[in-house]
C-alpha positions as a printed Julia matrix, in Angstrom:
753×3 Matrix{Float64}:
  27.16    8.74  -37.9
  23.37   10.09  -37.85
  20.96    7.6   -36.75
  18.36    8.58  -39.4
  18.57   11.59  -42.16
  16.51   14.53  -41.25
  13.19   14.6   -43.08
  11.8    17.46  -45.33
  10.16   19.37  -43.03
   6.99   21.65  -43.74
   7.23   25.13  -43.0
   4.27   27.45  -44.32
   5.87   30.85  -42.62
   8.76   32.53  -43.29
  11.76   32.88  -40.88
  12.92   36.7   -40.06
  15.79   37.76  -37.6
  15.5    40.2   -35.12
  18.34   43.3   -35.95
  19.04   43.28  -32.28
  20.94   40.01  -32.04
  24.43   40.84  -31.63
  22.96   43.37  -28.52
  21.38   40.15  -27.19
  24.24   38.32  -27.77
  26.4    40.63  -25.67
  23.69   41.14  -22.72
  22.77   37.58  -22.14
  26.24   36.44  -21.59
  26.77   39.42  -19.1
  23.48   38.23  -17.39
  24.69   34.29  -17.6
  27.72   35.45  -15.55
  25.92   37.8   -13.22
  23.6    34.95  -12.27
  26.21   32.42  -11.92
  25.1    30.32  -14.73
  28.75   31.04  -16.49
  31.48   30.93  -14.09
  29.58   28.68  -11.57
  31.61   26.79   -9.19
  28.81   23.67   -9.21
  30.57   21.0   -11.51
  29.13   17.66  -12.94
  32.3    15.01  -13.19
  34.81   18.02  -12.41
  33.6    19.88  -15.32
  31.47   23.28  -15.29
  27.94   22.61  -16.69
  28.43   25.58  -19.04
  31.33   27.34  -20.23
  32.02   30.09  -22.74
  32.56   27.79  -25.6
  29.16   25.61  -25.03
  27.29   28.96  -24.35
  28.41   30.82  -27.51
  27.97   27.4   -29.71
  24.19   26.87  -28.52
  23.54   30.8   -29.68
  20.32   31.25  -27.5
  20.44   34.62  -28.63
  20.05   33.5   -31.85
  17.16   31.57  -30.89
  15.29   34.38  -29.55
  16.24   36.69  -32.18
  14.77   34.04  -34.86
  11.59   33.27  -32.7
  10.94   36.91  -31.8
  11.93   38.97  -34.71
  10.28   42.29  -34.33
  10.65   42.43  -30.16
  12.35   45.77  -29.37
  16.11   45.33  -27.72
  15.01   45.52  -24.23
  12.64   42.87  -24.94
  14.88   40.66  -26.63
  17.35   41.06  -24.1
  14.53   39.51  -21.37
  13.3    36.75  -23.79
  17.11   35.35  -24.27
  17.6    35.95  -20.55
  14.85   33.41  -20.1
  15.8    31.0   -22.66
  19.49   31.04  -21.37
  18.15   30.24  -17.89
  15.62   27.3   -19.11
  18.18   25.36  -21.36
  20.65   26.06  -18.27
  18.03   24.17  -16.04
  17.64   21.36  -18.4
  21.25   20.95  -18.69
  21.9    21.33  -14.74
  18.86   18.87  -14.05
  20.43   16.43  -16.43
  24.13   16.52  -15.25
  23.45   16.86  -11.38
  20.1    14.41  -11.17
  19.51   12.51  -14.0
  22.53   11.13  -14.87
  22.71   10.18  -10.77
  19.31    9.07  -10.89
  19.12   11.02   -7.68
  15.21   10.97   -7.17
  15.35   12.39   -3.73
  17.71   15.23   -4.46
  15.95   16.01   -7.51
  12.63   16.65   -5.78
  13.97   18.64   -2.85
  15.8    21.0    -5.56
  12.38   20.98   -7.68
  10.19   21.92   -4.82
  11.89   25.23   -4.08
  11.62   26.92   -7.53
   7.7    27.69   -7.35
   8.16   29.97   -4.25
  10.44   32.23   -6.81
   7.29   32.88   -8.78
   4.88   35.14   -6.6
   1.62   35.48   -8.24
   1.3    38.47   -6.05
   3.82   41.31   -5.57
   3.45   40.94   -1.69
   4.88   37.49   -1.48
   8.46   37.61   -0.93
  10.5    34.66   -2.3
  13.15   32.9    -0.51
  16.9    33.72   -0.83
  18.3    31.84   -3.91
  21.32   29.29   -3.08
  22.12   28.23   -6.72
  22.23   29.58  -10.51
  18.62   28.43  -11.49
  16.98   30.06   -8.24
  19.22   33.05   -8.92
  17.87   33.63  -12.47
  14.35   32.51  -11.89
  13.95   35.11   -8.97
  15.64   37.75  -11.13
  13.67   36.85  -14.28
   9.98   36.82  -12.42
  10.38   40.22  -11.15
  11.46   41.45  -14.58
   8.53   39.8   -16.14
   5.53   38.92  -14.23
   4.36   41.95  -12.66
   3.97   43.76  -16.35
   1.02   41.7   -17.3
  -2.47   41.27  -15.4
  -2.92   38.61  -12.51
  -4.59   36.13  -15.19
  -1.46   36.01  -17.29
   0.68   35.62  -14.2
  -1.37   32.53  -13.14
  -1.15   30.83  -16.77
   2.64   31.37  -16.75
   2.99   30.04  -13.31
   1.35   27.1   -14.29
   3.43   26.4   -17.44
   6.74   27.13  -15.64
   5.69   24.86  -12.55
   5.04   22.34  -15.1
   8.33   22.79  -16.61
  10.19   22.19  -13.98
   8.11   19.68  -11.94
   7.59   17.38  -14.7
  11.17   16.83  -15.25
  10.45   14.1   -12.11
   8.36   12.16  -14.83
  11.34   11.77  -17.09
  13.78   10.98  -14.4
  11.35    8.15  -12.97
  11.07    6.65  -16.56
  14.65    6.61  -16.67
  15.04    4.82  -13.48
  12.62    2.56  -14.22
  13.7     2.07  -18.08
  10.44    2.76  -19.01
   9.24    4.57  -22.65
   6.11    6.04  -22.63
   3.15    5.48  -24.9
   2.19    8.06  -27.79
  -0.94    9.03  -25.69
   1.03    9.44  -22.38
   4.03   11.1   -24.2
   2.2    13.84  -26.15
   0.66   14.72  -23.01
   3.51   15.09  -20.61
   5.62   16.47  -23.19
   3.39   19.43  -23.76
   4.3    19.83  -19.84
   7.82   19.02  -19.4
   8.92   20.46  -23.06
   7.96   24.11  -22.35
   6.51   25.19  -25.47
   3.14   26.28  -23.57
   5.82   28.29  -21.54
   7.12   29.82  -24.95
   3.34   30.85  -25.6
   3.17   32.67  -22.65
   6.11   34.35  -23.4
   4.9    35.32  -26.84
   2.46   37.03  -25.17
   4.78   39.12  -23.39
   6.93   39.87  -26.49
   4.3    41.12  -28.69
   2.87   43.19  -25.66
  -0.65   41.67  -25.92
  -2.5    39.37  -23.43
  -5.4    36.83  -24.84
  -8.61   37.83  -23.42
  -9.18   36.13  -20.55
 -12.35   35.11  -21.49
 -11.28   32.96  -24.35
  -8.26   31.63  -23.1
  -9.67   28.49  -22.03
 -11.78   28.18  -24.87
 -11.15   24.87  -27.12
  -9.58   27.01  -30.38
  -7.53   29.04  -27.99
  -6.13   25.85  -26.37
  -5.93   23.97  -29.73
  -3.59   26.9   -31.15
  -1.46   26.89  -28.03
  -1.5    22.81  -28.1
  -0.62   22.46  -31.82
   1.76   25.16  -31.55
   3.68   23.05  -28.52
   3.37   20.03  -30.37
   4.97   21.27  -33.52
   7.71   22.89  -31.06
   8.44   19.36  -29.53
   8.29   16.86  -32.45
  10.59   19.24  -34.23
  13.2    19.17  -31.13
  12.59   15.71  -30.84
  13.89   15.0   -34.64
  16.67   17.33  -34.32
  17.85   16.29  -30.58
  17.22   12.22  -30.96
  20.94   11.71  -31.54
  22.01   13.77  -28.02
  18.89   12.88  -26.03
  18.71    8.86  -26.91
  22.24    8.24  -27.81
  24.32   10.18  -25.34
  22.31   11.3   -22.55
  20.37    8.02  -22.34
  16.96    9.84  -22.56
  13.8     7.82  -23.13
  11.5    10.87  -23.76
  11.67   11.72  -27.55
   8.59   11.1   -29.65
  11.1     9.25  -32.41
  11.88    6.64  -30.04
   8.43    6.47  -28.66
   7.02    5.87  -32.29
  10.26    3.48  -32.91
   9.41    1.37  -29.66
   5.53    1.42  -30.21
   4.99    0.67  -33.67
   8.39   -1.65  -34.02
  10.12    0.12  -36.98
  13.67    1.4   -37.49
  14.75    5.25  -36.52
  14.37    6.48  -39.98
  10.5     5.24  -40.37
   9.81    6.4   -36.92
  11.58   10.03  -37.89
   9.25   10.34  -40.78
   6.51    9.39  -39.0
   6.91   11.8   -36.33
   7.6    14.38  -39.4
   4.03   13.78  -40.72
   2.63   13.91  -36.97
   4.52   17.46  -37.12
   2.69   18.45  -40.13
  -0.46   17.26  -39.03
  -0.23   19.42  -36.25
   0.48   22.65  -38.01
  -2.39   21.88  -40.38
  -4.53   21.54  -37.51
  -2.91   24.92  -36.23
  -3.89   26.53  -39.64
  -7.34   24.84  -39.76
  -8.65   25.69  -35.97
  -7.3    29.66  -36.88
  -9.05   30.08  -39.82
 -12.13   27.97  -39.22
 -13.21   28.24  -35.43
 -11.76   31.92  -34.56
 -14.23   33.99  -36.34
 -17.08   32.08  -34.66
 -15.43   32.45  -31.32
 -14.91   35.78  -31.63
 -18.69   36.28  -32.41
 -19.75   34.29  -29.53
 -18.09   36.14  -26.95
 -18.25   39.38  -28.33
 -14.51   39.78  -28.74
 -14.09   43.45  -29.92
 -11.95   44.78  -32.95
  -8.95   45.96  -30.67
  -8.89   42.26  -28.85
  -9.46   40.3   -32.21
  -6.05   42.31  -33.54
  -4.35   41.19  -30.05
  -5.14   37.52  -30.5
  -4.22   37.61  -34.49
  -0.79   39.43  -33.07
  -0.34   36.41  -30.85
  -1.13   33.8   -33.66
   1.63   35.59  -35.75
   3.78   35.55  -33.0
   3.29   31.53  -32.59
   4.21   31.54  -36.39
   7.37   33.48  -36.1
   8.25   31.08  -32.99
   7.52   27.97  -35.24
   9.49   29.18  -38.57
  12.45   30.72  -36.0
  12.67   27.88  -33.77
  13.23   25.59  -37.07
  15.98   28.08  -38.46
  17.91   27.62  -35.26
  17.87   24.13  -34.79
  19.48   24.04  -38.37
  22.64   26.2   -36.82
  23.08   25.19  -33.27
  25.39   23.02  -32.17
  23.1    21.59  -29.54
  21.71   19.3   -32.17
  21.78   17.07  -34.86
  21.95   18.61  -37.96
  24.85   18.14  -40.42
  23.08   17.2   -43.43
  20.24   19.51  -42.76
  19.32   22.15  -45.63
  20.41   25.63  -44.25
  19.48   28.72  -45.77
  20.8    32.41  -45.58
  20.48   33.81  -41.74
  18.27   36.54  -43.24
  15.53   33.51  -43.66
  14.03   31.72  -46.95
  13.02   33.81  -49.63
   9.26   33.1   -49.94
   7.38   33.49  -52.55
   3.62   34.56  -52.36
   1.76   35.91  -49.85
   2.71   35.09  -46.06
   0.58   35.39  -42.81
  -2.12   33.58  -41.3
  -3.78   31.05  -43.93
  -1.56   31.88  -46.85
   0.46   28.75  -46.79
  -1.7    27.03  -49.78
  -0.86   29.83  -52.09
   3.1    28.16  -51.58
   2.05   24.76  -52.1
   4.16   24.03  -54.81
   7.25   25.34  -52.83
   6.76   22.72  -50.1
   9.02   20.01  -49.29
   8.08   16.79  -51.01
   7.24   15.18  -48.0
   4.15   17.01  -46.99
   2.49   14.76  -49.65
   3.01   11.95  -47.26
   0.48   10.76  -45.09
  -0.37   13.29  -42.53
   0.92   16.15  -45.08
  -0.8    18.34  -47.37
  -3.45   16.44  -48.79
  -7.51   16.97  -49.63
  -9.37   16.2   -46.47
 -12.6    15.14  -48.53
 -13.42   11.94  -46.86
 -13.76    9.3   -50.0
 -14.91    5.81  -49.56
 -11.59    4.63  -50.86
 -11.97    1.49  -49.04
 -15.47   -0.8   -49.12
 -14.29   -3.26  -47.18
 -15.4    -2.74  -43.43
 -14.7    -6.42  -42.36
 -11.57   -7.19  -40.26
 -10.79   -9.62  -37.31
 -11.31   -8.14  -34.02
  -8.28   -8.45  -31.77
  -7.91   -9.68  -28.58
  -8.35   -6.87  -25.89
  -6.35   -6.9   -22.97
  -8.44   -6.52  -19.69
  -6.91   -7.17  -16.32
  -9.99   -6.03  -14.46
 -13.16   -7.75  -13.35
 -16.64   -6.69  -13.43
 -19.94   -7.61  -11.4
 -23.6    -7.03  -12.13
 -25.67   -4.91   -9.57
 -28.26   -6.96   -8.13
 -30.94   -4.39   -8.97
 -30.16   -4.99  -12.75
 -33.91   -6.18  -13.42
 -35.69   -3.47  -11.56
 -33.7    -0.85  -13.46
 -34.43   -2.38  -16.36
 -38.0    -1.83  -16.12
 -37.49    1.66  -14.72
 -35.21    3.02  -17.74
 -37.8     1.72  -20.16
 -40.58    3.25  -18.36
 -38.65    6.51  -18.12
 -37.68    6.88  -21.57
 -41.18    6.12  -22.67
 -42.34    9.01  -20.71
 -39.81   11.41  -21.94
 -40.58   10.49  -25.59
 -37.74    8.48  -26.3
 -39.47    5.68  -27.35
 -41.96    5.79  -30.82
 -44.47    4.92  -31.4
 -45.9     7.87  -29.23
 -47.96   11.13  -29.3
 -44.44   13.12  -29.24
 -43.33   13.33  -32.91
 -40.27   15.01  -31.63
 -38.57   11.47  -31.47
 -38.03   11.17  -34.8
 -38.25    7.51  -34.68
 -34.68    7.16  -33.69
 -35.39    4.49  -30.82
 -38.39    2.09  -30.45
 -38.64   -0.5   -28.17
 -36.84   -3.08  -30.02
 -33.94   -1.23  -30.36
 -33.9    -0.08  -26.76
 -34.2    -3.38  -25.61
 -31.11   -4.78  -27.94
 -29.19   -2.06  -26.35
 -29.44   -3.35  -23.07
 -28.51    0.15  -21.43
 -29.65   -1.53  -17.94
 -27.43   -3.91  -18.15
 -24.37   -1.28  -18.86
 -25.55    1.08  -15.88
 -25.45   -2.0   -13.43
 -22.32   -3.55  -14.65
 -20.08   -0.17  -14.35
 -21.9     0.6   -11.16
 -22.25   -2.73   -9.34
 -22.67   -1.61   -5.67
 -25.1     1.59   -6.29
 -28.56    1.43   -4.46
 -31.64    1.19   -6.24
 -32.04    4.76   -6.16
 -28.81    5.91   -7.2
 -28.47    3.24  -10.15
 -31.87    4.74  -11.56
 -30.42    8.2   -11.87
 -27.15    6.67  -13.57
 -28.88    4.61  -15.87
 -30.97    7.4   -16.42
 -28.0     9.49  -17.28
 -26.79    6.87  -19.76
 -30.04    6.57  -21.47
 -30.26   10.07  -21.91
 -26.57   10.32  -23.34
 -26.94    7.34  -25.63
 -30.01    8.88  -26.99
 -28.53   12.25  -27.24
 -25.8    11.06  -29.44
 -28.49    9.19  -31.51
 -30.7    12.51  -32.05
 -27.67   14.73  -32.77
 -26.58   12.39  -35.36
 -29.95   11.87  -36.89
 -31.46   15.54  -36.5
 -28.52   17.52  -37.51
 -25.25   15.61  -38.34
 -26.96   13.62  -41.18
 -28.67   16.82  -42.58
 -25.81   19.36  -41.96
 -27.98   21.33  -40.1
 -25.64   23.98  -38.59
 -27.85   26.26  -37.68
 -30.16   23.61  -35.87
 -27.2    22.34  -34.14
 -26.24   25.51  -32.62
 -29.32   26.05  -31.3
 -29.65   22.87  -29.75
 -26.31   23.13  -28.04
 -26.98   26.55  -26.83
 -30.21   25.47  -25.23
 -28.98   22.59  -23.04
 -27.58   24.25  -20.24
 -30.64   26.24  -19.37
 -32.19   22.53  -18.65
 -29.22   22.04  -15.77
 -29.42   25.32  -13.53
 -27.27   25.05  -10.59
 -29.46   26.93   -8.38
 -32.21   24.39   -9.35
 -34.35   27.78  -10.82
 -37.53   26.73  -13.15
 -35.89   25.97  -16.72
 -37.4    26.97  -20.3
 -40.31   24.94  -21.7
 -38.82   21.87  -23.45
 -38.65   21.07  -27.28
 -37.49   17.71  -27.26
 -37.38   14.67  -25.68
 -33.74   15.4   -23.9
 -34.68   18.65  -22.96
 -37.76   17.13  -21.25
 -35.65   14.6   -19.76
 -33.16   17.0   -18.35
 -36.13   18.75  -16.23
 -37.03   15.37  -14.7
 -32.97   13.99  -14.28
 -31.41   17.11  -13.33
 -33.15   17.94   -9.71
 -33.09   14.31   -9.05
 -29.55   14.2    -9.38
 -28.61   17.6    -8.15
 -30.69   18.46   -5.32
 -28.86   16.7    -2.69
 -25.41   17.4    -3.85
 -23.33   20.43   -3.08
 -23.18   23.51   -5.06
 -19.67   22.96   -6.33
 -20.49   19.17   -7.53
 -23.7    20.56   -9.4
 -21.67   23.19  -11.23
 -18.97   20.88  -12.0
 -21.34   18.23  -13.6
 -23.0    21.11  -15.39
 -19.77   22.28  -16.87
 -18.92   18.83  -17.68
 -22.32   18.59  -19.53
 -21.59   21.67  -21.38
 -18.36   20.33  -22.49
 -19.92   17.3   -23.79
 -22.39   18.91  -25.73
 -20.09   21.43  -27.47
 -17.9    18.85  -28.32
 -20.88   17.82  -30.95
 -20.1    21.48  -32.89
 -16.27   20.21  -33.59
 -17.81   16.75  -34.91
 -20.56   18.58  -37.05
 -17.89   21.28  -38.18
 -15.91   18.53  -39.35
 -18.76   16.57  -41.28
 -19.56   19.37  -42.91
 -15.82   20.23  -43.84
 -15.65   16.61  -44.61
 -12.41   16.51  -42.56
 -11.19   13.55  -40.98
  -9.66   14.66  -38.01
  -6.08   14.94  -36.85
  -4.99   11.95  -34.68
  -3.98   14.08  -31.39
  -7.04   16.2   -32.03
  -9.42   13.09  -32.1
  -7.82   11.47  -29.11
  -8.08   14.21  -27.14
 -11.47   15.48  -28.41
 -12.66   11.37  -28.09
 -12.73   12.08  -24.5
 -15.22   14.77  -24.75
 -17.42   13.07  -27.35
 -17.59   10.09  -25.01
 -18.57   11.92  -22.58
 -15.35   11.35  -20.64
 -15.87   14.0   -17.75
 -19.74   13.0   -17.01
 -18.26    9.28  -16.88
 -15.81   10.45  -14.25
 -18.48   12.23  -12.23
 -20.84    9.19  -12.3
 -17.98    6.76  -11.46
 -17.67    9.19   -8.02
 -21.31    9.23   -7.86
 -22.45    7.18   -4.75
 -18.86    7.23   -2.91
 -19.08    7.44    0.95
 -17.13   10.66    0.68
 -16.72   12.89   -2.41
 -13.24   12.92   -3.88
 -11.21   16.34   -2.55
 -10.49   19.05   -5.0
  -6.52   18.12   -4.25
  -7.14   14.48   -5.09
  -9.02   14.94   -8.18
  -6.22   17.46   -9.56
  -3.36   15.44   -8.61
  -1.65   14.67  -11.88
  -1.8    10.58  -11.45
  -5.19   10.87  -10.63
  -6.15   12.73  -13.82
  -4.08   10.26  -15.44
  -6.05    7.56  -14.5
  -9.18    9.53  -15.38
  -7.83   10.23  -18.93
  -7.05    6.34  -19.45
 -10.22    5.17  -18.46
 -12.11    7.54  -20.92
  -9.54    6.73  -23.37
 -10.11    2.99  -23.08
 -13.81    3.12  -23.16
 -13.87    5.71  -26.35
 -11.01    3.96  -28.34
 -12.32    0.59  -27.74
 -15.78    1.58  -28.73
 -14.24    2.89  -31.79
 -13.14   -0.58  -32.8
 -16.38   -2.58  -32.39
 -18.5     0.14  -33.85
 -16.41    0.77  -36.83
 -18.39   -0.96  -39.31
 -21.89    0.71  -38.07
 -20.36    4.28  -38.26
 -18.43    3.9   -41.01
 -20.81    1.24  -43.45
 -23.9     2.46  -42.19
 -23.63    5.77  -40.66
 -20.87    7.43  -43.19
 -18.8     8.33  -40.22
 -15.3    10.14  -40.1
 -14.87   10.19  -36.18
 -13.26    6.82  -35.41
 -10.18    6.35  -34.17
  -9.56    2.97  -36.79
 -10.14    5.79  -39.66
  -8.23    8.17  -38.14
  -5.04    6.4   -38.19
  -5.66    4.23  -41.38
  -5.57    7.6   -43.19
  -2.63    8.91  -40.94
  -0.29    5.97  -41.52
  -1.82    5.0   -45.1
  -1.91    1.38  -43.91
  -4.73   -1.66  -44.33
  -7.6    -1.54  -42.0
  -6.7    -4.66  -40.16
  -3.03   -2.92  -39.48
  -4.95   -0.11  -38.11
  -7.61   -1.79  -35.79
  -4.47   -3.67  -34.36
  -2.66   -0.53  -33.53
  -5.62    1.05  -32.11
  -5.8    -2.18  -29.72
  -2.11   -1.81  -29.16
  -2.51    1.41  -27.79
  -5.55    0.44  -25.89
  -3.18   -2.28  -24.37
  -0.34    0.28  -23.67
  -2.97    2.77  -21.77
  -3.82    0.01  -19.64
  -0.59   -1.13  -18.6
   0.17    2.84  -18.03
  -2.73    2.46  -15.82
  -1.47   -0.46  -13.93
   2.17    1.27  -13.48
   0.34    4.49  -12.0
  -1.65    2.41   -9.52
   1.58    0.36   -8.37
   3.22    3.78   -7.55
   0.24    5.25   -5.83
   1.34    4.39   -1.96
   4.75    6.07   -2.88
   2.41    9.18   -3.87
   0.51    8.95   -0.92
   3.93    8.8     1.45
   5.13   12.23   -0.81
   1.74   13.58    0.02
   1.4    12.87    3.47
  -2.36   11.46    2.97
  -4.05   10.52    6.24
  -5.15    6.45    5.84
  -9.01    7.75    5.18
  -8.04    9.79    2.16
  -5.88    6.57    0.77
  -8.83    4.54    1.3
 -10.74    6.98   -0.64
  -8.42    7.26   -3.34
  -8.1     3.2    -3.97
 -11.82    3.08   -3.43
 -12.33    5.75   -6.55
  -9.49    3.62   -8.6
 -11.69    0.56   -8.18
 -14.11    2.07   -9.48
 -12.77    3.28  -12.58
 -11.24   -0.18  -12.84
 -15.0    -1.74  -12.73
 -16.22    1.11  -15.41
 -13.36   -0.29  -17.69
 -14.36   -3.76  -17.33
 -17.96   -3.31  -17.36
 -17.88   -1.16  -20.23
 -15.97   -3.85  -22.28
 -18.58   -6.73  -20.71
 -21.57   -4.7   -21.99
 -19.92   -4.16  -25.34
 -19.83   -7.87  -25.61
 -23.33   -8.1   -24.74
 -25.04   -5.41  -26.63
 -26.43   -5.57  -29.84
 -26.42   -1.59  -30.87
 -22.99   -2.43  -32.5
 -23.75   -5.43  -34.52
 -27.61   -5.45  -35.27
 -26.52   -6.59  -38.66
 -25.07   -9.42  -40.31
 -21.45   -9.36  -39.06
 -19.15  -12.22  -40.53
 -15.99  -11.52  -38.17
 -16.52  -11.26  -34.53
 -14.25  -10.32  -31.58
 -12.58  -12.51  -28.92
 -13.02  -11.98  -25.73
 -11.01  -13.7   -23.17
 -12.35  -14.4   -19.64
 -10.85  -12.45  -17.26
 -10.62  -13.26  -13.32
 -10.32  -10.44  -10.85
  -7.08   -9.63   -8.84
  -9.09   -8.31   -5.97
 -12.74   -8.54   -5.12
 -14.66   -5.38   -5.15
 -15.29   -3.86   -1.65
 -16.67   -7.02   -0.14
 -18.22   -8.4    -3.3
 -17.16  -11.66   -4.84
 -15.63  -11.48   -7.91
 -16.67  -13.55  -11.05
 -15.33  -14.28  -14.4
 -16.0   -11.74  -17.3
 -16.65  -14.64  -19.18
 -19.81  -15.86  -17.1
 -21.1   -12.38  -17.68
 -20.48  -12.43  -21.18
 -22.01  -15.96  -22.01
 -20.48  -18.73  -24.11
 -23.84  -18.04  -26.55
 -22.95  -14.7   -27.4
 -21.72  -13.84  -30.81
 -18.58  -11.61  -29.45
 -16.84  -14.75  -27.95
 -17.78  -17.47  -30.41
 -14.21  -19.1   -31.56
 -13.97  -18.96  -35.22
């Protein structure tokens, strides 16, 4: 019996079948025998991993014929061999390592595989010792060296993630741990293989995405939405096999089921809603962001045609993958609606952006939340009041002893830069005055998130905090409220010129923000290494460019897709800059090797998510009722789940709690990671010092949020509770004390109702 009925799927693109299917079937079976994938002597529980019956029933040639309908015969053979290999790897890893929960053997096995993927032809791989290594070595040399070095590096990274992050799945099985939704989407992209599939699409259609735009937001979103669509669809079809038979817990249906405490059918419907939403995001990005990207980077007509061919290849994969899931014995599809093997008959135009022309031919569930709907932001709920949740806060905060000195400094600095009115500088637009500045209490924000900095260091960090908060308000009033796209684009374009890495003279400033950077950037960067300056400047560019995403949504009256919102919230919350400031003042700069480690990156992302999403709860009424905003996770989840405001608030808070539990889980495993990486004692101490800084940024932000009047400078009938939290560990010799003593019983955010 199936655990749920498969939902109706949104599929705007027709599936087509490659005429070279039968030849690919014959070739792939012969290749599987040659590599030892079939006929292998390695067994699990006395049975071969695969036999011919299982191989034929899964029909990977059919998958590739559907997902690459235009590939010539030799290319289809190559692509099919890759998918035979990757599915065998998945099943082999399951039977040999996951079922036995052999962590040591699994790590040794996975550690060898990257050596079979040399980026340069002069690098010699080792001698393969099993079918997985033999197949990978064979495929890599048939594939990689027909493409550029840039493509090889991308494909290497995608394949490496696909292989290595299998350890994440195995660790969760060992610990009987189910990921939270944000963690799951992030890790599923790595372990699920769809980014790898997207790279192979480039190979199959004989093009390359131009290197200069490959890492831009539009191209990344197209790849990510494609990947999420592939993975969420697979999770729906594979739930019964993975969860009920194999004991897997890396499945979105299961994640939603446990996180929202709903039954499997409701979880499946919500997973399908998210799948639909991601496909809509794919289309919106392709239609609204690509033309501007092409113009900005000077992409010539041939390159544009190549990018569009790549996008069409992703669409073919999406629709073809769905058709294969309907037919493969590998998946739950007994009650699924199947179509003739030649593919569905599609009435109306096909291709990029034409799905709306076929709206009445789409499944009925696309009218569900997350399905097809007008994105016009209508004030359908004028009740902005809700009961604030109890925030989970396991960390403690301290106040920097230089608080009062910094309070005087930043006010004088803001006046000098022209941020406070009244004054001679009319460019302020009256955004801030002294009363508003004092109520925000930004000196306290800087002090409680950086308790150990010297007065000079704290002044610099505090000035950055002032700059970012003023930029947020300035951009909203000057450009978003007026929907001034031309002015916004020019503003965004000019900012990087005021942060020259080589500290050359900047242009003449035209507003308080540019003037402030002329003063602040040299004070920040002059004594720091060139690499750090470049990284910080890149972070600023990422932050400021995220403003374009927001104003574009405002102009479209478009509430963001949930996944896109969470990921972009990290940029709009100045997440990378926050992380850079958290590292500012460390005795030693964090090494690139540590910074790039997955666990450290996860801690960074959790920190940023907590700061951004908790702010969404606190600032909801200010943004919705008084600013007419659309960029708030409470609104995003309220509309996506079609739920009451209070329920959406509680869901966001549950997500915050789950992320902090994940933070604690990662920290608890750091000693094991350090042993695996063979780190010296000094580097380990450096990491722990940095982790403590992240904890203090989270706790300090929480305390400041409860003291500032930035978000409640108007009558607020319902106020949040903030439970006092006692520090587990004093910070670097400072005595820890209760967060409640920082907030104070007179603060309205901690009054008992």
